[in-house]
C-alpha positions in Angstrom: -15.8 -31.7 14.6 -17.1 -27.9 13.6 -13.8 -25.7 13.6 -16.6 -22.5 13.7 -17.6 -23.5 17.2 -13.9 -23.9 18.3 -13.1 -20.6 21.2 -9.5 -20.4 21.3 -9.3 -19.4 24.8 -10.6 -22.7 25.7 -7.0 -24.4 24.9 -5.2 -21.7 26.8 -7.3 -22.7 29.8 -6.5 -26.3 29.3 -2.6 -25.4 29.3 -2.4 -23.9 31.9 -4.4 -26.9 33.7 -2.0 -29.2 32.2 1.4 -26.8 33.4 -0.4 -26.3 37.3 -1.4 -29.6 37.7 -4.5 -28.2 39.8 -7.5 -26.3 38.4 -7.3 -23.1 41.4 -3.5 -22.8 40.5 -4.7 -22.5 36.8 -6.7 -19.6 38.2 -4.5 -18.1 39.0 -1.9 -18.0 36.5 -4.8 -17.0 34.1 -6.3 -14.2 36.5 -9.7 -15.5 36.4 -11.7 -17.2 39.2 -11.7 -21.3 39.3 -15.8 -21.7 38.6 -14.4 -19.3 34.9 -11.6 -22.1 34.7 -14.0 -25.3 35.3 -16.2 -23.8 33.2 -14.1 -23.7 30.3 -12.8 -27.0 31.3 -16.2 -28.8 31.1 -16.7 -26.9 27.6 -13.3 -28.8 25.8 -14.2 -31.9 27.5 -17.8 -31.5 25.5 -15.8 -30.5 22.5 -13.4 -33.2 22.7 -15.7 -36.0 24.1 -13.0 -36.7 26.7 -12.4 -36.1 30.4 -9.3 -34.4 30.0 -8.3 -34.5 33.2 -8.7 -36.6 35.9 -8.4 -36.1 40.3 -5.7 -38.0 41.5 -5.5 -36.7 45.3 -5.0 -32.8 45.3 -3.7 -32.8 41.7 -5.0 -33.6 37.7 -3.8 -35.8 35.9 -4.0 -35.4 32.0 -5.8 -38.5 30.0 -4.0 -39.9 27.1 -5.9 -38.0 25.0 -4.6 -34.5 27.2 -1.3 -35.8 27.0 -2.3 -36.5 22.9 -2.9 -33.0 21.7 -0.7 -30.3 24.5 2.4 -30.2 22.0 0.1 -29.0 19.2 -1.9 -26.9 21.4 0.5 -25.1 23.0 2.8 -24.9 19.5 -0.8 -23.4 18.5 -0.7 -20.9 20.9 3.0 -20.4 20.7 2.1 -19.2 17.3 -0.6 -17.2 17.8 0.5 -15.5 20.4 4.1 -14.8 18.0 1.6 -13.2 14.8 -0.1 -10.9 17.7 3.0 -9.6 18.7 4.6 -8.8 15.4 1.3 -7.1 14.3 2.5 -4.6 17.0 6.3 -4.8 16.4 8.1 -4.7 12.8 12.1 -4.9 12.2 12.9 -3.6 9.0 15.9 -5.7 9.3 14.8 -8.7 9.5 11.5 -8.9 7.5 10.3 -9.8 4.0 7.5 -8.3 3.8 6.7 -8.0 0.1 4.2 -4.6 0.0 1.6 -3.6 -3.0 1.5 -0.7 -4.4 -0.8 0.5 -7.4 0.5 3.5 -8.7 1.6 5.3 -12.0 4.4 7.2 -13.7 5.1 8.9 -11.1 5.4 6.4 -8.4 7.4 4.0 -10.5 9.8 6.1 -12.5 10.2 8.5 -9.9 10.0 7.7 -6.4 9.7 4.0 -7.0 13.2 3.1 -7.8 14.8 5.6 -5.3 12.7 3.8 -2.6 13.9 0.9 -4.0 17.6 1.9 -3.5 16.8 2.6 0.1 15.1 -1.0 1.1 18.4 -2.6 0.0 20.5 -0.7 2.4 17.8 -0.4 5.3 15.7 -3.3 4.7 17.3 -6.1 1.9 14.4 -8.8 2.5 11.6 -6.6 1.6 10.4 -6.2 -2.0 7.9 -4.4 -4.1 5.5 -4.7 -6.7 3.2 -1.9 -8.6 0.8 -2.7 -10.8 -2.5 -0.6 -11.6 -5.5 -0.9 -10.6 -8.5 1.2 -11.8 -9.5 4.0 -9.2 -12.3 1.9 -8.9 -11.4 -0.7 -6.8 -8.9 0.8 -5.1 -10.5 0.5 -1.4 -11.5 -3.3 -1.7 -8.5 -3.8 -2.8 -7.0 -2.2 0.5 -9.9 -3.2 2.9 -9.1 -6.9 1.4 -5.1 -6.3 2.0 -4.4 -7.5 -1.6 -3.5 -3.4 -2.0 -1.0 -1.8 1.4 -0.6 2.1 -1.4 -2.4 3.7 -3.6 -0.5 6.7 -5.3 -2.4 9.4 -7.5 -2.1 12.6 -9.3 -6.0 13.3 -8.6 -7.1 13.5 -5.0 -10.5 11.7 -4.1 -12.1 10.9 -1.0 -13.7 8.0 0.8 -14.1 7.2 4.6 -12.2 4.2 4.5 -8.9 5.9 2.8 -5.6 7.7 4.5 -4.0 10.3 2.2 -0.8 11.9 3.0 -0.1 14.2 -0.1 4.1 13.6 -0.9 5.2 15.2 -3.3 4.7 18.5 -5.7 5.2 19.2 -9.5 4.4 21.5 -12.5 3.6 20.7 -16.0 6.1 21.5 -18.8 6.4 21.0 -23.1 8.0 18.3 -24.5 9.3 17.8 -28.2 11.8 16.4 -30.0 15.3 19.0 -30.1 14.8 19.9 -34.1 11.7 20.7 -34.1 11.2 23.2 -37.0 8.9 25.6 -35.7 10.0 26.0 -31.9 13.7 27.5 -32.8 12.5 30.9 -31.3 10.9 28.8 -28.7 6.8 28.3 -27.6 4.5 31.1 -27.4 0.9 30.5 -26.9 -0.3 30.6 -30.5 2.3 27.9 -31.6 1.2 25.6 -28.9 -2.2 26.0 -30.2 -0.7 25.7 -33.8 1.1 22.1 -33.2 -0.6 18.3 -32.5 -0.7 17.4 -29.2 -0.4 13.6 -27.4 -3.2 13.5 -24.7 -2.0 11.2 -21.7 -5.8 10.3 -19.8 -6.6 6.5 -18.4 -10.2 8.0 -19.3 -11.2 7.0 -23.3 -12.6 10.7 -23.4 -13.0 14.0 -21.4 -11.1 17.0 -20.8 -7.9 17.2 -19.3 -6.2 19.6 -16.5 -4.6 21.5 -19.4 -7.9 21.7 -21.4 -9.6 23.0 -18.6 -7.3 26.0 -18.0 -7.3 26.4 -21.9 -11.0 26.9 -21.6 -11.0 29.3 -19.4 -8.9 31.5 -21.7 -11.2 30.6 -24.5 -9.1 28.0 -26.6 -8.7 25.3 -27.2 -5.6 22.8 -28.4 -5.4 20.5 -31.1 -5.1 17.3 -30.1 -4.3 14.2 -32.3 -3.1 11.4 -30.5 -4.6 9.9 -26.5 -2.7 7.6 -25.1 -2.8 6.1 -21.3 0.6 6.0 -20.2 3.3 9.1 -20.3 5.8 6.8 -21.1 5.2 6.2 -24.1 5.3 9.8 -25.0 9.0 9.9 -26.1 9.5 7.2 -28.9 6.2 8.9 -30.5 7.7 12.6 -30.3 11.0 12.1 -31.6 9.5 10.3 -34.2 7.0 13.5 -35.2 6.9 17.5 -35.1 3.5 16.2 -32.0 4.3 17.6 -28.2 2.7 16.6 -25.6 2.2 18.0 -22.1 3.3 16.0 -19.2 5.1 16.5 -15.1 8.9 17.7 -15.1 9.7 14.9 -13.3 9.1 12.7 -16.2 9.6 14.7 -19.2 13.5 15.7 -17.4 14.3 11.6 -17.6 14.1 12.2 -22.2 17.1 13.6 -23.9 14.3 15.7 -25.8 13.2 19.7 -25.5 11.6 21.2 -22.4 9.5 24.5 -22.5 7.1 26.0 -20.3 3.5 26.2 -21.0 3.0 29.6 -22.1 0.4 30.0 -19.6 -0.5 29.7 -16.1 -1.5 26.1 -14.8 -1.9 25.3 -11.0 0.8 22.4 -9.5 0.4 19.3 -9.6 -0.1 17.8 -5.9 0.7 13.9 -5.9 -0.9 11.7 -3.1 -0.6 8.9 -1.3 -3.5 6.8 0.1 -4.0 3.8 1.8 -6.6 1.2 4.2 -7.8 3.3 7.8 -7.2 -0.8 9.1 -3.7 -0.2 8.3 -2.7 3.0 9.6 -1.4 1.9 12.8 0.1 -0.5 11.4 3.5 -1.3 12.7 5.5 -2.4 9.0 3.0 0.2 7.3 3.7 3.3 9.5 8.3 2.0 8.1 7.0 2.6 4.8 5.0 5.0 4.7 8.1 6.7 6.7 10.5 5.5 4.1 8.0 6.6 0.8 8.2 10.5 2.3 11.5 10.6 3.5 12.7 9.6 -0.5 10.0 12.2 -1.6 11.9 14.5 0.3 15.0 14.3 -2.1 12.8 15.0 -4.7 13.3 18.4 -6.4 10.0 19.6 -8.1 10.5 22.0 -11.1 10.9 26.0 -10.8 
């Protein structure tokens, strides 16, 4: 039997006939016409190669084949109905759903710990996974259902994605506390003279700091390039290098923090999800939890 040819609606008709014992009564239960019930029964008989019901007086008596399949058919219909109903409802207290995130330092270091603490109180069965993914793969991963949320400091547009701004921050300069050239603070000349650690997921190219300096006709001296902000503190504490990083990360380390010696627009963080999940109750609930956690997030002033 080719499973691709099976019409599940036929089993709903089969169950109604089995329960009612009559094509007319089954039609009333299903709110369809008797000819439609007869047509569905004929198709099911042809598919299963069995009459399924034989007329006995005014009733339809199930055959042995019908008796054998009624229990699993009803269970399959029950599971299908439950699945459809649960797609429109979500109970965080009992859910054991796992949400997959792809984000960089913002979510993993600053928001995810707070989010997990909140979930342990309101939904202890839910689990979170955060992993790295190329931006070029985000839409496909979300479309397949393997990725629920993507968070990034930069914005991009795609007709298949929804987005919401979740936080704002400022870049600051991070250095070791006993830096010999920063006893009197950090001015632009010193900023340009010192060696910098530049964090980017790209192999080359300028970042927001470099773009803004270029507008001023200035250029900093980058001596180390890395992919993650989390590697910066261990490099800074052993050298005279400095690094520009968001305050929400810098504040976690026992290092010296200085304001940028020039103006730079705020960093905005966005949460992305696939349009197919926009009305999903579980997704809506999780987005609400993320936004609630983000309310307590205080950007550097």
